[in-house]
N, C-alpha and C positions, 0 to 999 in steps of 0.2 A: 424444593426443586433440587434436582441433582444434575450437576454439570461434569461432563467428561472432558479431559484435556489431551487432545491427540497431537503431540509435538509440542516442544517447549523450546523452539530453536532460537528465540531471541527473547527480549525483555517484555514484550507485550502481554504474553499470557499471565506473567506474575503479577501484573497490574490488574488484568481482567479478574484473576482469582480473588484480589482483595476487594475489588468492587463488586464482584457478584456475591461474595460472602456478607457484604455489607447490606445486601438486599435479600438476605436469608437463603442464598444457594449454598449447596454443600458439594464438595468435590467427590464425583463417582470413582475417580481413578485418573491415572496418567500414564500415556504410553509414549515411548520416543526411543528408536533404534540407532539414531545418528548422533545424538548427545546425551549419553547416558549419566554423565555427571550432573548436567543441568537437570535431567529428569530426576534424579535423586535428591538433588537440592530441593526442588519443586515439591516432590513427595514429603520430605522432612519438614518443609516450611508450612505446607498446609494439609497435612495429614492425609494425603491422597494415596490410596493403594496403588502399587506399581503393577502395570500389566505387560507381560512379554509380548502379546500379540494383540493387535488392534482389534480383531474380530472378538477376542475375548472381552476387551473393554465394552465394546458395543453391545455385546450380548447382556451386559447388566442393565440395559434399556434405560440409559440416561434420558433426561427430558431435553438436553440439548448438548452438543459438543462445541467447545472451543478449539479449533485447529490451528496449530502454528508449527507445521512440519518444515523442514527445508524446502523450498520452492520446487525443485524437481519432484517431490513426493505429493504435491498438492492434489493433483488428478487421482492418484492412487487413493488417498485419504477420502476425497470426495465420493469416489465410487463405492468405498467400503461403507460410507454412511448412508448412500443412498440405497444400497442393498439391504442395509440393517434397518431403514426406515427411520433414521434419527436426524433431526434438523441439526444443521452445521454452519457456524460462523467460522470464516478464515481470517485470520490476520494477514496482512500483506507479507510477501508477495505471493501471488498465485501463478504467475507466467513471467519469465525473464526474457521472452523473445517470441516472435510471431508464431513459431512451431508450438511453443507452450501455450500461447493463447488460443491457437486452433485446437489443441487437446482439450483445454477447458470448455471451450464453446461447444465441443462435440459431446460433452457429458450429457446423460439423461437427465430430464427435468426432475428436480427433487427440491426438498425445502432447505435451501442454503443461501448465503449471501457473503460477500466479502466487501471490505471497505477499509480505507485509511480511517483512523480515529477522527481525523479533522473533519470528516463529513458531519459528525454529530457535535461539533464545537458549537456551543450556544451562539456565540458572537458571529461566527460565519452564518449559521442559519438566519439570525436576525437581519445581518447585513444584506443577505441575498433577497430577503422578504421585503426590505425596505427600498430596494433599488427603483428610482423613478421611471426607468425604462429600459429596454434592452441596451447594454453597454455599446457604444462606439468602439471603444478598446478597452482591453483588459491587460494588467500586469500582474503576475503572481510571482512570488518568491518563496522557495522553500529551502531552509538552511538548517543542517543538522550535522554536527561535527563527526566526520567518519572516522576518527582515531580508534573507536572501539571496536570497528569492523576490520581493522589490520592486524588485531591479535590473532594468533594462530586458531583459537577456538571459533572465531566468528569471521575469519577471512572468507568464508563461502559467501557472505553478504556483499562483499566488495567484488566478487567475480561475476563478469557478465553471463556466465553459464550457471551461476548459483542463485542468487537473489536478483540478478540483473545489474549489479553494480549501482553506483550513485544514481544514474539516470533513472533507474527503475526503482531501487530500494528506497531513495529519497523522492526522486521524481514523481512517484505515484501519489504523494501527498499533495503535490502541486496540482497534478491533473484531477485529483478529486475535488480541490478547491474550486477550480474551474467549472467542473460538472455541477457543483452546488449553485453557482452564479449563473451559468447557462446549462440548465438540465439537458443531458444527452448530447452536449456538443461534441461533434467529430470534426477535428481540425485538419487543415492541409498544412503540412510542414513546408515553410518557404525556405528556411536556412536553419543551420544550427552549428554552434561552436563549443568544443570542450577544451578543458585545460587539465594536464597532469599536474604540473608544478614539481615540487621536490618531494611531495608526499609519495611513499611507496604503495600507491594504490595500483590495483590491477585493472581499474576501470577509468574513472576520471575524478577530479578533484571538484571541478565545477563545469557548469554548461549553461549556454544561453540559447534559447529557441525562439525564433520568429515564426508565427503561423497566422492562419486567419480561420474562423468559424463563420462561414457565411460571409456577410459583410463587416464582421467584427474582427479587428486587429488584436492579435494575442501575442504577448511576450511572457515567457516563463524563465525564470533563472533558477536553477537547482545547484545548490552548493553544499560541500562538505568541508569547508575550511574550518580551522580552529575557532572556538568561541561557542557563544550562546545560540541556542536554537532560535529561529525567527521564521515565522510563517505569516505571510502578509499578502493582501490583495488590493489592487487600486483599480477603479473604473472611471471611464469618462462617458458622460452622457450630454445631451443637448442642454439638460438642466444643470450641468456642473460635474464636478469630480467627487468621488466618494472613495475613501480608503479605510482599511482596517488592518491592525497588526494584532494578532491573537495573543491572549495572556498565557504565560508559561506554566500555569499550574494544571494539574490533571482535568480539572472540570473544564478550564478554558480551552484545552486542547481536545477535548471530546472523548476522554476516557470514560467519564461518568455515563455520557450519552451512548457510548458503545455498549456498556454493561446493560443499560436499559433496553437497547435494541435487540441484545441476546435474549432478554426475557420476552420481548415481543415475538422473536422468532419461535420460541418454545411454546407460545401461546397461538401459533399458527400463523403470524404475519411474516411477509418477506420484507425487510426493511430497505433493502436497495434492489430494484429490479435487475435481473440479468443483464438487460440491454445497457443499463447505465454503467454496469461493470465493464462490459466489452468497450464501450466508448472510451472510458478512462484508460484501460490498458492498451487500447488500439492507439491512442495518442501518445502514451508513454513509449510503447514500442517503436512507433514510427519516429519520434524524436530521437530516441537512442540510435536507430539504424542510421539516421541521417547525420547526426554527429559523428558516429563512428565510421562512417563511409560505407556502409554494407547494405543499406537499404536501396530499395527501387526509387525512392524519391530524392536521392542525392548521390553524389559520387564524392570519393576520398580526395582531399586536397591536403597538401602538406605531407611531410615525412612521418612515417609511423613513430619515429623516435623523437619527434619535435615536441616541445613543452605545449604548443598549441596546434590542434587539428581542426579541421572544419569540414562540413557536408554542405554543398550548395546545390540548390535545386538546378536541374538542367533541363 
């Protein structure tokens, strides 16, 4: 099996290449016009030929593409793969705002999917399958130190117009976890609060979102504070409470499962339906807009230069 890499904008494709190689896949080549140093590092590390044009890479007819371009290029790459007839998996994020999500939704149908790696975390899959009933309430926490996104080379991930800032770049993990627990959940955002703190972030250091999915109460905390990663979910049922904290190794976080999903994509399966992706990003975008005060579901309260700002439903 031959896998092409269209963009290596952050760390995930480096893990994907290792995990796919362990399953017998070979790199067909790599393309990236925004991060040439990372592209060359990737090429040297994995023996992948470098292509100056994406169309030239796709013309080699790989079995699948792992796409990790900077977020504003996601639709462009998806269109190129669709025209070439090559199935493609996109690492997060594929949209930073409502306009970007609308462009993604308008893409012609083609063999593609996108997901947070956490969707394929074995512990999360087992947790959701074992729930006794639909939850009365759900609490999700996604924590990932954003210090690495504040370096010059990766600051685009911290930008609301780049990868969507903390509320999209980290938040998509939380909303994917919710979608595994309650498939296809589209939430109504009731309120959201974000904090900037002392970190030189262009987006936010952390945020708390209160929402509801039908009759289910949903609380999501998204944080980029210093410290270890933590991805957790807690649910409440008539039968009692259930909770899970994902282990921090690659298998526990779903990286291995993601590689397996790419193999299934190459074999003709779409591991994540398009409607599920739309639900995840719709929730993430709505939460970010509310917290930042620019969405139709909330209004800005507090000063723009204040350490805490909130959006409250009107």
